[in-house]
C-alpha positions in Angstrom: 0.0 0.0 0.0 1.5 3.4 -1.0 2.1 5.9 1.8 0.1 8.9 0.7 0.2 12.1 2.8 -3.3 13.3 3.4 -4.1 16.6 5.2 -7.7 17.5 6.0 -8.5 21.2 6.7 -11.2 21.3 9.4 -12.2 18.8 12.1 -16.0 19.4 11.9 -18.4 16.6 10.9 -17.1 16.5 7.3 -13.5 16.5 8.2 -14.0 13.9 10.9 -16.0 11.6 8.6 -13.3 11.6 5.8 -10.6 11.3 8.5 -12.3 8.3 10.0 -12.9 6.7 6.6 -9.3 7.0 5.6 -7.9 5.8 8.9 -10.1 2.7 8.9 -8.9 1.9 5.4 -5.3 2.0 6.7 -4.4 5.5 5.6 -2.5 8.1 7.7 -4.2 11.4 7.8 -3.6 14.8 9.6 -6.6 17.0 10.5 -5.8 20.7 11.0 -8.3 22.4 13.3 -8.5 26.2 14.0 -10.3 25.8 17.4 -8.5 24.7 20.6 -8.6 21.1 21.6 -11.6 20.1 23.7 -12.4 17.5 26.3 -14.2 14.5 24.9 -15.1 12.7 28.2 -18.7 14.1 28.5 -20.7 14.1 25.2 -23.9 15.2 27.0 -22.1 18.1 28.5 -20.3 19.2 25.3 -23.1 21.6 24.5 -22.1 23.7 27.6 -18.4 23.0 27.8 -17.2 22.8 24.2 -16.1 26.2 22.8 -16.1 26.3 19.0 -15.5 30.0 18.0 -14.6 28.9 14.5 -18.1 27.4 13.9 -20.8 30.0 14.2 -23.6 27.5 14.1 -22.0 25.0 16.5 -24.8 25.4 19.2 -27.7 25.8 16.8 -30.2 23.0 16.2 -29.2 20.2 13.8 -31.0 17.0 12.7 -29.4 13.7 11.7 -31.7 12.6 8.9 -32.0 9.2 7.4 -29.2 9.8 5.0 -26.8 10.5 7.9 -28.0 7.5 9.9 -27.4 5.3 6.9 -23.9 6.6 6.4 -23.1 6.0 10.1 -24.8 2.5 10.1 -22.8 1.4 7.1 -19.4 3.0 7.9 -19.3 3.7 11.6 -21.9 1.6 13.4 -19.9 1.9 16.6 -20.4 5.7 16.6 -24.2 5.3 16.1 -24.5 2.7 18.8 -22.4 4.8 21.2 -24.6 7.9 20.5 -27.8 6.0 21.3 -26.2 4.7 24.6 -25.2 8.2 25.6 -28.6 9.8 25.2 -29.5 10.3 21.5 -32.7 8.7 20.4 -34.3 7.5 17.2 -37.5 8.8 15.6 -38.9 6.0 13.5 -40.6 7.9 10.7 -41.1 4.8 8.7 -43.0 3.0 11.5 -45.2 6.1 12.3 -46.0 7.4 8.8 -44.9 5.0 6.0 -46.0 1.7 7.6 -47.4 -0.7 5.0 -45.9 1.3 2.1 -42.3 0.7 3.4 -39.9 -1.2 1.2 -36.8 -3.1 2.0 -34.6 -0.1 1.3 -36.5 2.2 3.8 -34.9 1.0 7.0 -33.2 4.4 7.3 -36.4 6.5 7.3 -35.4 7.2 10.9 -34.1 10.4 12.3 -31.5 10.5 15.1 -32.2 13.3 17.6 -29.2 15.0 19.3 -27.4 18.3 19.5 -24.5 19.0 17.2 -21.8 19.3 19.9 -23.0 15.8 21.2 -22.7 14.3 17.8 -19.4 16.0 17.0 -18.0 14.9 20.3 -18.9 11.3 19.7 -17.5 11.3 16.1 -14.3 13.0 17.3 -13.8 10.4 20.0 -13.9 7.7 17.4 -11.4 9.6 15.2 -9.1 10.3 18.2 -9.0 6.5 18.9 -7.6 5.7 15.5 -3.8 5.4 15.6 -3.4 6.6 12.1 -5.0 10.0 12.7 -3.3 13.1 14.0 -5.4 16.1 15.0 -3.5 19.5 15.1 -5.7 21.9 17.1 -5.6 25.7 17.6 -3.9 26.1 14.2 -5.0 28.3 11.3 -4.5 27.5 7.7 -3.2 30.4 5.5 -3.2 28.7 2.1 -1.6 25.9 0.0 1.7 25.3 -1.6 1.4 24.3 -5.2 3.6 22.7 -7.9 3.1 24.8 -11.0 2.8 22.9 -14.2 2.9 25.5 -17.0 -0.6 26.0 -18.4 -1.9 22.8 -16.8 -3.7 22.8 -13.5 -1.3 23.1 -10.5 -0.8 20.2 -8.1 -1.1 20.4 -4.3 2.3 20.1 -2.5 1.3 21.2 1.0 -0.7 23.3 3.4 0.7 26.6 4.7 0.0 27.5 8.3 -0.2 30.9 9.9 2.9 30.1 11.9 4.9 29.9 8.6 5.0 26.1 8.9 4.2 23.9 6.0 2.6 20.4 6.1 3.7 18.4 3.1 0.7 16.8 1.4 -0.1 14.7 -1.6 -3.9 15.1 -1.1 -5.6 18.1 0.7 -9.3 18.0 1.6 -10.8 21.3 2.5 -13.5 20.7 5.0 -13.0 24.1 6.6 -16.7 25.2 6.3 -18.4 28.0 4.5 -15.8 30.5 5.7 -12.9 28.6 4.4 -10.2 30.9 2.9 -8.7 28.3 0.5 -10.6 29.4 -2.6 -9.8 33.1 -2.1 -6.1 32.2 -1.5 -6.1 30.2 -4.7 -7.6 33.1 -6.6 -5.0 35.5 -5.2 -2.4 33.1 -6.5 -3.9 33.4 -9.9 -5.5 29.9 -10.0 -8.8 29.9 -12.0 -11.6 28.3 -10.0 -15.2 27.4 -11.0 -17.7 30.1 -10.4 -20.0 29.4 -7.5 -23.8 29.4 -7.7 -25.1 31.6 -4.9 -28.6 32.6 -3.7 -29.6 34.2 -0.4 -31.9 32.3 1.9 -33.8 35.4 2.8 -34.5 34.2 6.4 -33.0 34.7 9.8 -33.5 32.1 12.5 -34.0 32.8 16.2 -33.6 29.8 18.5 -33.4 28.8 22.1 -32.6 25.5 23.8 -34.6 24.0 26.7 -34.3 21.0 28.9 -37.3 19.0 30.3 -37.7 19.2 34.0 -37.4 16.1 36.1 -40.3 13.7 36.0 -42.0 15.1 32.8 -41.9 14.0 29.2 -42.3 15.8 25.9 -45.8 17.1 25.3 -48.0 15.2 22.7 -47.1 16.4 19.3 -48.0 15.8 15.6 -45.7 16.0 12.7 -42.7 14.3 11.0 -39.7 15.2 13.1 -41.5 17.5 15.5 -44.2 20.1 15.6 -43.7 22.8 13.0 -44.7 24.4 9.7 -44.7 27.6 7.6 -47.1 30.4 8.2 -47.7 33.6 6.3 -44.7 35.2 8.0 -42.6 32.5 9.8 -41.1 29.1 9.8 -41.5 27.4 13.2 -40.4 24.1 14.6 -39.2 22.1 17.5 -35.8 20.3 17.1 -35.5 17.5 19.6 -32.1 16.9 21.1 -30.3 14.3 23.2 -30.7 13.8 26.9 -34.2 15.4 27.2 -33.3 18.7 25.4 -35.0 20.5 22.6 -34.8 23.7 20.6 -37.5 26.0 19.4 -36.8 27.8 16.2 -38.6 30.8 14.6 -37.5 31.8 11.1 -38.6 35.2 9.7 -37.9 37.3 6.7 -34.6 39.3 6.8 -36.5 42.2 5.1 -38.8 42.9 8.1 -36.6 44.9 10.4 -39.1 44.8 13.3 -38.8 41.1 13.6 -35.2 41.5 15.0 -37.0 42.1 18.3 -37.2 38.3 18.5 -33.6 38.3 19.7 -35.0 39.4 23.1 -36.2 36.7 25.5 -39.5 38.3 26.4 -40.4 38.9 22.7 -39.3 35.4 21.6 -41.2 33.8 24.5 -44.4 35.6 23.8 -44.2 35.0 20.1 -43.6 31.2 20.7 -46.6 31.1 23.0 -48.9 32.3 20.1 -48.1 29.1 18.1 -50.4 26.4 19.5 -48.1 23.6 18.5 -45.1 25.2 20.3 -46.7 26.8 23.3 -46.9 23.6 25.5 -43.1 23.1 25.1 -42.3 26.4 27.0 -44.6 26.0 29.9 -42.6 26.6 33.0 -43.7 23.3 34.6 -42.4 21.3 31.7 -39.0 22.8 30.6 -36.4 25.3 31.6 -34.4 27.4 29.1 -30.7 26.5 29.0 -29.5 29.2 26.5 -30.2 32.7 25.6 -31.8 33.5 22.2 -29.3 32.9 19.4 -29.8 34.5 16.0 -28.4 32.9 12.8 -28.6 35.1 9.7 -26.7 36.1 6.6 -27.6 32.6 5.2 -27.0 31.6 1.6 -27.4 28.6 -0.6 -24.1 28.0 -2.3 -22.8 25.3 -4.7 -19.2 25.2 -5.9 -18.9 23.0 -9.0 -16.0 20.6 -8.4 -14.7 20.7 -12.0 -13.8 23.6 -14.2 -14.7 23.0 -17.9 -14.6 19.3 -17.0 -11.2 19.3 -15.4 -9.9 19.5 -11.8 -8.8 23.1 -11.2 -6.2 21.9 -8.7 -4.9 18.4 -8.7 -4.9 16.7 -5.3 -7.4 19.2 -3.8 -11.0 18.2 -2.8 -13.7 20.3 -1.2 -16.1 18.8 1.3 -19.0 19.8 3.5 -20.0 23.4 3.6 -16.8 24.3 1.6 -18.4 22.3 -1.3 -22.2 22.9 -0.9 -24.2 24.5 1.8 -27.9 25.2 1.9 -30.7 26.5 4.2 -29.8 24.8 7.5 -33.4 24.2 8.6 -33.6 21.3 6.1 -30.4 19.6 7.5 -29.3 18.5 4.1 -25.8 20.0 4.5 -25.0 17.6 7.4 -26.3 14.6 5.3 -23.9 15.5 2.4 -21.0 16.3 4.7 -21.1 12.9 6.4 -22.0 10.7 3.4 -19.6 12.5 1.0 -16.9 12.3 3.7 -17.1 8.5 3.8 -17.3 8.4 0.0 -14.2 10.6 -0.5 -12.3 8.4 1.9 -13.0 5.4 -0.2 -12.2 7.2 -3.4 -8.8 8.4 -2.2 -8.0 4.9 -0.9 -8.9 3.3 -4.2 -6.8 5.9 -6.2 -4.1 6.8 -3.8 -1.6 8.3 -6.3 -3.9 9.2 -9.2 -5.3 12.5 -8.0 -6.9 13.2 -11.4 -8.9 9.9 -11.0 -9.8 11.0 -7.5 -11.3 14.3 -8.6 -13.3 12.8 -11.5 -14.6 9.9 -9.4 -15.7 12.3 -6.6 -17.3 14.7 -9.0 -19.2 11.8 -10.7 -20.4 10.5 -7.4 -21.6 13.8 -5.9 -21.9 16.8 -8.2 -25.3 16.1 -9.7 -27.0 15.5 -6.4 -25.3 18.4 -4.7 -26.4 20.8 -7.4 -29.9 19.4 -7.1 -29.9 20.1 -3.4 -28.7 23.7 -4.1 -31.4 24.3 -6.7 -34.2 22.7 -4.7 -33.6 24.8 -1.6 -32.8 27.9 -3.5 -36.2 27.6 -5.2 -37.8 27.0 -1.8 -36.3 30.1 -0.4 -37.2 32.2 -3.4 -40.7 30.9 -3.3 -41.2 31.4 0.4 -39.7 34.9 0.4 -42.2 35.9 -2.4 -45.0 34.4 -0.4 -44.0 36.3 2.8 -43.8 39.5 0.7 -47.5 38.9 -0.4 -46.9 37.8 -3.9 -49.5 35.2 -5.1 -48.1 31.7 -5.9 -47.5 31.0 -9.5 -46.2 28.0 -11.5 -47.2 24.8 -13.2 -47.7 22.7 -10.1 -51.3 23.5 -8.9 -50.4 27.1 -9.6 -47.1 26.9 -7.7 -43.4 26.3 -8.2 -42.3 22.7 -7.5 -40.9 23.9 -4.2 -44.2 25.5 -3.3 -46.1 22.4 -4.3 -43.9 20.2 -2.1 -44.3 22.6 0.9 -48.0 23.5 0.6 -49.5 20.4 -1.1 -47.2 17.3 -0.8 -45.9 17.7 2.8 -49.4 18.1 4.3 -50.6 15.0 2.4 -47.9 12.9 4.2 -50.3 12.5 7.1 -53.1 11.1 4.8 -51.4 8.5 2.6 -48.6 6.1 3.3 -47.3 5.9 -0.3 -47.2 9.7 -0.5 -45.4 9.7 2.9 -42.8 7.3 1.6 -42.0 9.3 -1.5 -42.0 12.7 0.2 -40.0 11.6 3.3 -37.4 9.8 1.2 -36.8 13.1 -0.5 -36.8 15.0 2.8 -34.2 12.6 4.3 -32.1 12.6 1.1 -32.5 8.9 0.6 -33.6 9.9 -2.9 -32.1 12.7 -4.9 -34.3 15.9 -4.7 -35.4 15.7 -8.3 -36.7 12.1 -8.0 -40.1 13.1 -6.6 -40.7 15.2 -9.7 -40.6 12.0 -11.8 -43.1 10.1 -9.6 -46.2 10.9 -11.6 -48.5 8.5 -9.8 -47.4 10.0 -6.4 -47.9 13.6 -7.8 -51.4 12.7 -9.0 -52.2 11.2 -5.6 -51.0 14.4 -3.9 -53.3 16.4 -6.2 -56.3 14.2 -5.5 -55.7 14.5 -1.7 -55.9 18.3 -1.6 -59.6 18.4 -0.9 -59.1 16.1 2.1 -56.3 18.2 3.8 -57.5 19.5 7.2 -58.1 23.2 7.4 -55.9 25.1 9.8 -57.7 25.8 13.0 -58.4 29.5 13.8 -55.6 31.0 15.9 -53.2 28.1 15.4 -50.5 30.5 14.3 -50.1 34.2 14.8 -50.5 36.5 11.9 -47.8 38.9 10.7 -49.7 41.8 12.3 -49.8 39.9 15.7 -46.0 39.2 15.6 -45.3 42.8 14.7 -47.6 44.0 17.5 -45.6 41.9 20.0 -42.3 43.3 18.6 -43.7 46.9 18.8 -44.1 46.6 22.5 -40.4 46.2 22.9 -39.0 48.9 20.6 -35.5 48.8 22.1 -34.9 45.4 20.4 -35.7 46.6 16.9 -33.3 49.5 16.8 
């Protein structure tokens, strides 16, 4: 077996997945992490104890969808089993909603509920225990060293660190997140890179975590992964976590300045209490808050094509996780792709250890079509929802809607009425099928259309109107300055 020097930039979920994949295939790998080393002895306490200043969304809600569960089950079952022993829990969507329509390939229609620091801690513990992995913490990457090859694409030779050190590398994997500086550094060095596809999400999320009090359980709820939905002015949901924790999320338009008042606890709490599906979760006898209100904005859907005019732009360099493709985080597709593609890339590098051109082409062939579909699907969802919140009437060929609007307004509500519809829609939501697959399922689409007259009507007062939320915000003007 050839001794290939592999350096992974970033030790978040994507970097950890590819590092674990390579190590378990007998490859040595170095992970360079910008944040300080952290204690790994208490996964349940990682949420409070683990500082991740380099990851802005570290303590925001995350979901491990069926695609992530499948990747762990196939490639790191020990990690999945350890998570469940330590307080994560499985939400069997197949058993609750798909039932008789389930097929033999639907065993992963199951969500795993936990907080990101808990999950990352468990994954990092597995990586740390691999003797072929070295994690270099509290170290910032400045750029790459390249071997110039005339007019041909340059080849990676190493990773430059801020301390003027260089790590020699035959293969570099940039899993440094959406703020990774590698592309900008390459452009400064005159290396042409593929143009990114970028669209704003148009939403800002306000979230708070809670813990159930002793002796009580979660309130009764209806939904797929938890109570939630989209109103005329907000996205609202409960994200269940590990060890009796949960988060409540309100997403609102970035264009309505007054909604910034949701960053204040009294405004957020009163607003949440107006959603009938959410209100029971914040009753003081049931749960206590364990965080302040955290805002997460400036969100974009971004896809970086891996090839430039059909060729690798830099030989020996691969992008992974949010450095490759990131989308509206409420849908949790980014984590699915980060974990699954990490294990895939580890296999590809192992199979073509010295042929970096073959690595690039195999990885692009395995991932680029789906990643671009994810980008386009959620970019359309965000455009459609933003227009709806701005008061524009729906338009498009799918019952007068775009396909994103059709999925949100017509197909997702029909999940509760038909097991075959539930299977098709939920396989898409869990990324067990590519996003465009549902569009090809004509029998399912016809069934969704036929079910529209049977959808239950929203009960009066189930969600607050935009005027009600604005009135709540107006009572606390200091928060909206």
